[in-house]
N, CA, C and O of each residue as an XYZ file, in Angstrom:
160
protein
N       3.018      5.476     13.842
C       2.950      4.835     12.530
C       4.272      5.010     11.782
O       5.045      5.930     12.050
N       4.498      4.122     10.862
C       5.731      4.145     10.078
C       5.459      4.720      8.694
O       4.319      4.761      8.232
N       6.534      5.162      8.043
C       6.436      5.666      6.679
C       7.217      4.711      5.780
O       8.364      4.364      6.066
N       6.578      4.294      4.695
C       7.196      3.367      3.751
C       7.340      4.050      2.405
O       6.457      4.793      1.977
N       8.463      3.792      1.736
C       8.752      4.421      0.448
C       9.051      3.347     -0.591
O       9.792      2.401     -0.322
N       8.469      3.500     -1.783
C       8.718      2.565     -2.877
C      10.118      2.793     -3.432
O      10.491      3.923     -3.750
N      10.896      1.712     -3.548
C      12.267      1.811     -4.068
C      12.278      2.136     -5.556
O      13.255      2.691     -6.058
N      11.212      1.800     -6.262
C      11.173      1.994     -7.714
C      10.760      3.418     -8.105
O      11.453      4.074     -8.883
N       9.620      3.900     -7.559
C       9.098      5.196     -8.017
C       9.147      6.308     -6.966
O       8.959      7.477     -7.302
N       9.395      5.960     -5.699
C       9.492      6.981     -4.663
C       8.183      7.318     -3.971
O       8.142      8.236     -3.153
N       7.121      6.601     -4.278
C       5.816      6.816     -3.635
C       5.931      6.544     -2.140
O       6.537      5.547     -1.745
N       5.364      7.407     -1.301
C       5.397      7.189      0.144
C       4.005      6.917      0.675
O       3.012      7.461      0.192
N       3.959      6.053      1.691
C       2.693      5.651      2.301
C       2.910      5.541      3.797
O       3.899      4.959      4.243
N       1.999      6.093      4.569
C       2.085      6.004      6.013
C       1.119      4.938      6.494
O      -0.036      4.903      6.070
N       1.587      4.072      7.377
C       0.718      3.019      7.892
C       1.447      2.129      8.873
O       2.631      2.324      9.149
N       0.729      1.147      9.398
C       1.316      0.222     10.369
C       2.029     -0.926      9.686
O       3.028     -1.434     10.196
N       1.519     -1.340      8.529
C       2.087     -2.488      7.821
C       2.692     -2.058      6.495
O       2.243     -1.100      5.866
N       3.719     -2.786      6.086
C       4.369     -2.509      4.800
C       3.433     -2.924      3.674
O       2.962     -4.061      3.656
N       3.152     -2.019      2.728
C       2.269     -2.373      1.606
C       2.879     -3.479      0.748
O       4.096     -3.538      0.573
N       2.024     -4.358      0.213
C       2.503     -5.453     -0.622
C       2.738     -5.009     -2.053
O       3.590     -5.558     -2.751
N       1.968     -3.999     -2.492
C       2.065     -3.549     -3.880
C       1.929     -2.031     -3.931
O       1.092     -1.454     -3.237
N       2.750     -1.391     -4.748
C       2.711      0.066     -4.884
C       1.518      0.474     -5.747
O       1.344     -0.055     -6.845
N       0.694      1.406     -5.268
C      -0.455      1.859     -6.067
C      -0.066      2.722     -7.264
O      -0.865      2.893     -8.184
N       1.145      3.266     -7.263
C       1.596      4.122     -8.363
C       2.185      3.319     -9.522
O       1.774      3.479    -10.671
N       3.158      2.447     -9.207
C       3.884      1.742    -10.275
C       3.586      0.239    -10.315
O       4.105     -0.469    -11.178
N       2.755     -0.252     -9.389
C       2.352     -1.660     -9.307
C       3.496     -2.639     -9.051
O       3.369     -3.830     -9.331
N       4.614     -2.139     -8.519
C       5.752     -3.007     -8.199
C       5.429     -3.799     -6.930
O       4.947     -3.236     -5.947
N       5.693     -5.093     -6.958
C       5.459     -5.960     -5.798
C       6.642     -5.888     -4.835
O       7.794     -5.859     -5.269
N       6.363     -5.859     -3.531
C       7.394     -5.904     -2.481
C       8.523     -4.905     -2.686
O       9.691     -5.251     -2.512
N       8.197     -3.685     -3.048
C       9.225     -2.684     -3.331
C       9.339     -1.630     -2.228
O      10.097     -0.671     -2.373
N       8.603     -1.792     -1.136
C       8.607     -0.781     -0.088
C       9.667     -1.041      0.968
O       9.916     -2.184      1.352
N      10.289      0.041      1.434
C      11.208     -0.025      2.554
C      10.818      1.043      3.565
O      10.284      2.088      3.193
N      11.082      0.785      4.834
C      10.730      1.716      5.897
C      11.711      2.878      5.898
O      12.920      2.679      5.777
N      11.184      4.097      6.035
C      12.020      5.295      6.102
C      11.695      6.061      7.382
O      10.627      5.878      7.968
N      12.607      6.905      7.807
C      12.369      7.730      8.985
C      11.245      8.719      8.700
O      11.256      9.411      7.682
N      10.296      8.774      9.589
C       9.202      9.727      9.409
C       9.658     11.111      9.854
O      10.492     11.254     10.747
N       9.095     12.117      9.215
C       9.413     13.500      9.576
C       8.667     13.834     10.852
O       7.489     13.506     10.996
N       9.343     14.480     11.768
C       8.699     14.852     13.028
C       7.736     15.997     12.787
O       8.053     16.971     12.104
N       6.550     15.855     13.366
C       5.517     16.878     13.179
C       5.451     17.787     14.383
O       5.735     17.376     15.508
N       5.071     19.037     14.133
C       4.988     20.026     15.206
C       3.660     19.916     15.917
O       3.398     20.667     16.856
């Protein structure tokens, strides 16, 4: 799975698809894919 981060408020969401709207700041299309942290 990928990790997506809101460019406006910094909210992160893990999932397969890029979210259309941020649940924190309600910004539309503000997510960009970021490198996920490797888990042990």
